[in-house]
C-alpha positions as CSV (number, residue, x, y, z in Angstrom):
1,M,76.3,50.6,83.7
2,S,79.2,48.9,82.1
3,G,82.1,46.8,84.1
4,T,84.7,49.3,83.1
5,I,86.7,51.6,85.2
6,D,87.0,55.2,84.6
7,T,90.9,55.8,85.2
8,S,90.7,59.4,84.5
9,K,89.3,60.2,88.0
10,P,91.8,60.2,91.1
11,L,91.0,57.5,93.6
12,N,90.2,58.7,96.9
13,L,91.9,56.0,99.3
14,A,90.9,55.7,102.9
15,P,94.0,55.5,105.2
16,S,93.8,51.7,105.4
17,D,93.9,51.6,101.9
18,R,97.0,53.8,101.7
19,L,98.9,51.7,103.7
20,R,97.9,48.6,101.4
21,S,98.9,50.7,98.4
22,R,102.4,51.2,99.6
23,E,102.2,54.9,98.6
24,P,104.7,57.1,100.2
25,L,103.4,59.3,103.1
26,A,102.5,62.5,102.2
27,S,103.4,65.6,104.5
28,N,99.6,65.7,105.9
29,D,100.1,62.0,107.0
30,L,103.3,62.7,108.8
31,A,101.7,65.5,110.7
32,D,98.7,63.2,111.8
33,F,101.3,60.7,112.9
34,I,103.1,63.2,114.7
35,Q,99.9,64.7,116.3
36,E,98.7,61.1,117.6
37,T,102.2,60.2,119.0
38,L,102.2,63.3,120.8
39,A,98.8,62.7,122.1
40,L,99.5,59.2,123.2
41,T,102.7,60.5,124.9
42,K,100.9,63.1,126.8
43,R,98.1,60.7,127.8
44,L,101.1,58.5,129.4
45,F,102.5,61.0,130.9
46,I,99.1,61.9,132.8
47,Q,98.9,58.3,133.6
48,L,102.3,58.4,135.5
49,Q,101.4,61.3,137.3
50,R,98.2,59.5,138.7
51,R,100.0,56.4,139.2
52,P,103.9,56.9,139.9
53,S,104.1,53.2,141.3
54,T,104.1,52.2,137.5
55,L,107.2,54.0,137.1
56,V,108.8,52.7,140.3
57,A,107.7,49.3,139.5
58,G,109.2,49.6,135.9
59,I,112.6,50.6,137.3
60,I,112.9,48.2,140.3
61,Q,111.7,44.9,138.3
62,P,114.7,45.2,136.0
63,L,117.2,45.6,138.9
64,M,115.4,42.8,141.1
65,W,115.8,40.4,138.2
66,L,119.4,41.5,137.8
67,V,120.1,40.9,141.4
68,L,118.3,37.9,142.3
69,F,119.5,35.9,139.2
70,G,122.9,37.7,138.9
71,A,123.7,36.4,142.3
72,L,122.1,32.9,141.7
73,F,124.5,32.0,138.9
74,Q,127.4,33.7,139.6
75,N,129.0,30.7,140.0
76,A,127.5,29.1,136.7
77,P,130.2,26.4,135.2
78,Q,132.4,28.3,132.8
79,G,131.5,27.6,129.2
80,M,127.7,27.1,129.8
81,M,127.0,30.0,127.6
82,G,129.7,29.8,125.3
83,N,133.6,30.1,125.6
84,D,133.5,34.0,125.4
85,L,130.3,34.8,126.9
86,S,129.7,35.3,130.8
87,Y,126.5,34.9,132.5
88,G,126.3,38.4,133.3
89,Q,126.5,39.6,129.7
90,F,123.9,37.0,129.1
91,L,121.7,38.3,131.4
92,G,122.2,41.8,130.7
93,A,120.9,41.4,127.0
94,G,118.1,39.4,128.2
95,L,117.0,41.9,130.5
96,I,116.9,44.7,128.3
97,V,114.8,42.9,125.8
98,F,112.6,41.5,128.7
99,T,112.2,45.3,130.0
100,A,111.7,46.5,126.6
101,F,108.5,43.8,126.0
102,V,107.6,44.5,129.4
103,G,107.2,48.1,128.8
104,A,105.6,48.0,125.6
105,L,103.0,45.7,127.0
106,N,102.2,47.7,129.8
107,A,102.0,51.1,127.8
108,G,99.7,49.2,125.4
109,L,97.1,47.8,127.9
110,P,95.3,51.0,129.1
């Protein structure tokens, strides 16, 4: 065997190799992606039906943070977050990011 590579034959790349090679996704790959996404979504809804407390806790927790910390810091000194930002705006943005993070974490755990 010589050390040359035959470039006349197409390469059969594994899925992980295709990701590294930066080739555009073919329609077959897109269909696989959609199928896997729908399967994971169906699985999530089945889990929610079996444990609805997960959904309730996911809704109540951000509201609890908003009520507790909103009431705690409603009399925060003016200018603590900058001149044009109130604590409610600061807290609201933080709650959105935190809720998205916790939701993604909980979705990945099962």
